[in-house]
KOLKEDREN-924356 format. One line per 10 residues: number of its first residue (from 1); their letters; for each residue x, y, z of C-alpha. Coordinates in pm, whole numbers, plus 50000, padded with zeros to 5 digits. Example, Ala and Ser with C-alpha at 12.3 -4.5 7.8 and 13.67 -1.06 7.14 Angstrom:
1 = AS = 51230 49550 50780  51367 49894 50714
END
This chain:
1 = MAKIFVVEDN = 49989 49995 50008  50151 50337 49895  50126 50679 50049  49976 50896 49795  49891 51270 49798  49640 51407 49559  49672 51789 49509  49342 51858 49306  49107 52169 49376  48803 51994 49137
11 = AGLSEAIISY = 48608 51821 49393  48426 51602 49163  48751 51458 49040  48964 51446 49375  48656 51210 49455  48688 51038 49193  49049 51007 49211  49024 50923 49608  48801 50641 49547  49050 50436 49282
21 = LSIEGHNPIL = 49323 50507 49442  49133 50356 49747  49013 50058 49572  49370 50004 49458  49472 49903 49835  49648 50256 49909  49632 50532 50069  49539 50801 49938  49557 51172 50109  49367 51464 50007
31 = FDRVNGVVEA = 49456 51884 49942  49263 52058 49816  49535 52370 49782  49882 52466 49748  49896 52569 50078  50086 52292 50344  50153 52040 50100  50565 52101 50091  50532 52108 50462  50359 51766 50481
41 = AAMAQPDLII = 50528 51605 50181  50885 51686 50403  50719 51554 50737  50520 51218 50566  50771 51137 50282  50486 50994 50098  50543 50745 49818  50398 50973 49513  50243 51299 49507  49991 51312 49226
51 = LDVMLPDGNG = 49965 51729 49188  49747 51944 48950  49929 52228 48817  49708 52500 48816  49545 52505 49165  49386 52834 49271  49621 52983 49530  49965 52851 49305  50106 52662 49046  50187 52328 49017
61 = FNIARKIKEE = 50511 52368 48841  50639 52596 49136  50553 52364 49433  50683 52085 49225  51039 52262 49245  51036 52305 49642  50922 51974 49676  51197 51837 49475  51455 52063 49651  51393 51883 49996
71 = ADIPIMFLTA = 51344 51509 49865  51327 51285 49620  50972 51223 49594  50759 51079 49260  50562 51329 49121  50259 51283 48854  50113 51581 48703  49780 51601 48613  49685 51936 48380  49492 52060 48067
81 = RSSESDRITG = 49810 52195 47974  49884 51930 47705  50148 52149 47482  50521 52007 47431  50643 52304 47650  50453 52209 47932  50530 51865 47898  50918 51939 47856  50911 52175 48163  50705 51948 48382
91 = FELGADDYVV = 51012 51668 48296  51276 51957 48360  51084 52021 48685  51178 51594 48726  50843 51494 48664  50784 51104 48671  50500 51125 48478  50260 51386 48284  49866 51313 48222  49688 51556 48055
101 = KPFSMRELVL = 49309 51590 48109  49059 51433 48055  49176 51079 48126  49038 50796 48234  49026 50628 48628  49168 50325 48454  49426 50497 48293  49571 50696 48571  49497 50398 48822  49751 50224 48513
111 = RVRSLLARVN = 49994 50494 48523  50058 50509 48908  50077 50150 48972  50317 50139 48654  50532 50430 48820  50514 50274 49176  50690 49934 49022  50930 50168 48835  51056 50337 49163  51056 49986 49358
121 = RSTAQTEDHH = 51184 49784 49112  51577 49876 49134  51542 49739 49483  51505 49373 49400  51771 49158 49517  52079 49108 49269  52413 48953 49347  52552 49322 49335  52387 49614 49497  52668 49881 49443
131 = HLFIHTDEKG = 52838 49944 49101  53133 50189 49031  53223 50331 48730  53566 50509 48612  53578 50765 48298  53879 50987 48151  53801 51306 48009  53978 51467 47715  54180 51636 47938  54297 51322 48137
141 = VKHTLELDED = 54120 51342 48449  53973 51048 48616  53607 51046 48752  53384 50821 48964  53040 50723 48916  52863 50521 49214  52552 50353 49192  52404 50203 49501  52070 49963 49405  52021 49994 49744
151 = AHTCSQDGKE = 51985 50341 49881  51902 50410 49523  52173 50673 49531  52384 50798 49260  52732 50987 49363  53002 51157 49125  53341 51211 49217  53204 51135 49578  52955 51363 49595  52585 51271 49597
161 = IKLTATEWKI = 52382 51380 49311  52018 51401 49355  51784 51229 49050  51425 51185 49029  51329 50776 49014  51317 50803 48666  51637 50986 48603  51825 50721 48835  51642 50449 48654  51763 50574 48293
171 = IFYLAVHHHT = 52120 50608 48435  52180 50315 48642  52000 50083 48295  52250 50246 48085  52570 50200 48288  52466 49820 48393  52484 49798 47992  52763 49963 47960  52947 50027 47613  52615 49872 47495
181 = LISREQLLGQ = 52421 50059 47246  52066 50129 47425  51765 50266 47224  51522 50501 47293  51260 50249 47253  51439 50049 47478  51479 50323 47738  51055 50346 47672  50998 50074 47796  51242 49932 48047
191 = CLDYLAEGSQ = 51245 50302 48256  50920 50472 48165  50700 50227 48056  50582 50391 47755  50355 50569 47947  50499 50886 47953  50381 51185 47802  50594 51304 47460  50704 50943 47363  51074 50979 47261
201 = RSINTHMKNI = 51075 51347 47328  51063 51257 47689  51341 51040 47697  51595 51334 47547  51447 51589 47846  51529 51327 48088  51872 51270 47948  51924 51627 47962  51872 51688 48318  52079 51379 48409
211 = RAKLEQVNWV = 52367 51532 48168  52314 51853 48399  52331 51705 48725  52645 51498 48638  52780 51832 48584  52844 51771 48215  53090 51498 48270  53044 51273 47958  52960 50957 48107  52707 50910 47810
221 = ETVRGFGYRF = 52794 50886 47440  52471 50987 47219  52419 50842 46882  52251 51008 46607  51948 50857 46471  51920 50616 46741  52007 50600 47149  52296 50597 47382  52558 50443 47500  52731 50445 47866
231 = IGENDK = 53088 50498 47800  53254 50469 48192  53418 50158 48265  53326 49906 48548  53515 49921 48776  53574 49513 48909
END
């Protein structure tokens, strides 16, 4: 059972969401205003926040930014703003999914199920939960990248890098398949389960965010017209 914050001011829609999530076995907590959401998230650490973008007392994009500054809590946006620029903005803020209104409750439940599974999947038991990679840049400077499956953390040169659940899943998938050419379709299937709005463009946005957070150390090579290849060496 997941603890899910639902931030939605439309009474009819929020009632339906709460009902369907409860039937699914989750513990949904409703907020009809922005006020108090950031503080509650910091204290309660929900498993997921379903966040409307346009709220009476604030903008969901701004709230998401504040939440992500405090903790890596998965966020799913709900909004009638369906333009590509709005979706890109959402993903750049660290959103893990972006649902455009109107939508069916069945679709929402499936997206929630998929997102929670994606967040939890990497905690499954494997032989080795800690991975260390080494890369030497063009100036001859050696960099390290550590990925810990148990803690779900990423550290570069000993400094922890805060990634969203989806970003972590992408860099981890590329890293454990290092030197293998991975298509965008593979990343969609393995890391986003084909449910994120924006299709392959969403992968591009996530990769842009990952590279910015890794401070431009070139861990991932873009293969034009196909996808990506992780070029760090596994230090085993």
